[in-house]
C-alpha positions, 0 to 999 in steps of 0.5 A: 500500499503505497503513501501517494504523494502525501510522503514524498511532499512531506520534506516540502511541507517542512520547509514552508511556512504552515501559514502559507499553506493553510492560506489555500483554503478560506477561513471556514472556521475562523480562530475566535470562533471555535468555541463559540460555534455549535458543533453541528454548525462547526460540521456543516461548515466543513462538510459543506466547504469548496475543497478540490475535486482531487481526492489527495489535496481535498485531504490537504484541505480537510485536515488544514481545516479541521486540525486546529478544531478537534484537540479543542472540540472533541464534541465533533472531532470525530465526524471532522477527523471522518470527513478528511478521512474518507478523502484518504480512504477513497484512494484505497487506504483501507488499513489502520497501519496506512491510514496513521502514517498518511494523517501523520504525512499530511500534517506533518507541520501540524504537532499538535493536531499529531499528538491529539491523533495519536492520544486518539488513535481509537477514534483512527479505528473505529472510523475506518471501520464506518467507512469499511461498512459505508463500502457496502453500500456501493451496491445500492440501486434505484430500481426504476420500475419497482419504484424502490432502493434494492442493497445486492452486495456480495461479501468481499475480503474487506470485511473480515475484519468488521463483519464476523457474522457476515463472511459467509452470506449475501445481502438482499434487501428492498427498502420501500422507504428511507426510514426502512432503510436507516434501521438497517443502516444502524443494525449493521453498527450495533456491535460497534458501538457508534451513537446514532447522531454520529450515524446519522451524520455518517447518513448524510455524508454518504448522500443516501437519501439524495441519491437513491431514496428522494428519487422515489419521491419524483415518481409519479402520473407526470414525472419519471426518473431517467435510467443511467442508459438514458441520461447521455441524450438528454444531457446532449439535448441541453447542451446543443440548446444553450446559447454562450450567454444562457446561466447554465452554459458549460455548467456540467449537467446530470438530468435526473427526471423528465416530465411526460407531455411538458419537455421538463427535465430536470437537471442536477448541477456540478454545484450542487444545486438543481435546476428543471429545463423547458426544453424546446429542441432548437439549437443555440437558443437566443438569450433567455431560452430555455426557460429554466427555473433552479432549486437549492436542493433535490427536496425543493425540487421535489416540492415544486413538481408536486405543487404543480402536479396538485 
């Protein structure tokens, strides 16, 4: 297991003043507010921080934010550390040993934080287990025809150190609701003694509700979810219609659902917002066309869709 570029850049970090490195990130949590903000506010600021799309750089960014906070805000330290560690985990670092080595390499200029990590090594090990268990849910999928979320997981070697009782069986579940899914999710963590509040944050970070269960709410007599196989078509249609002055021009957009008979398509925009676009099937429209409505969240878009149906 390699240490990626973290270890290669360790010497560079030592030579670079820490203040210069921290300037890469905006002041997400000003030092004077660390003890004043609530745990939830700190957590959400870090979770929603705009970091690099590259996992290695994102890990650097997250640790730059959380390193001054974790040692003094242990009420939220577990959650913050998991957000940063997830970037390392996504690079294939799944063992405790190499997770510690990578954390040390990234934070070589942060002795206070590393002392805290060393004193709280059990938290690091617990987070590795949390992220490993979540690998099961990589096999979640939304079944458009049944309008249910399906989990069809076959045991993998990575689960051996986490799930002894699962070594000889597979998991197949159909979830009719998000609440049903959460109950099953909690049950998988029962033996690891992780609080429900922490598990709820883990569910939020993994984005299960929006990715899968909100899809169930979209489907009605006029709207239907666009299957993966059809997304390219509706993405290309939008690109073809947008002129250079359109607000959505050159913004990456993923088609999510379409309304039959009205030429409306729901897109997820790269920045996490959503837009319902009324397609015209014309190339490079004049300014202002195609018409569209933007929403801060999928939940807001679904509320709009339901209101229009009533």
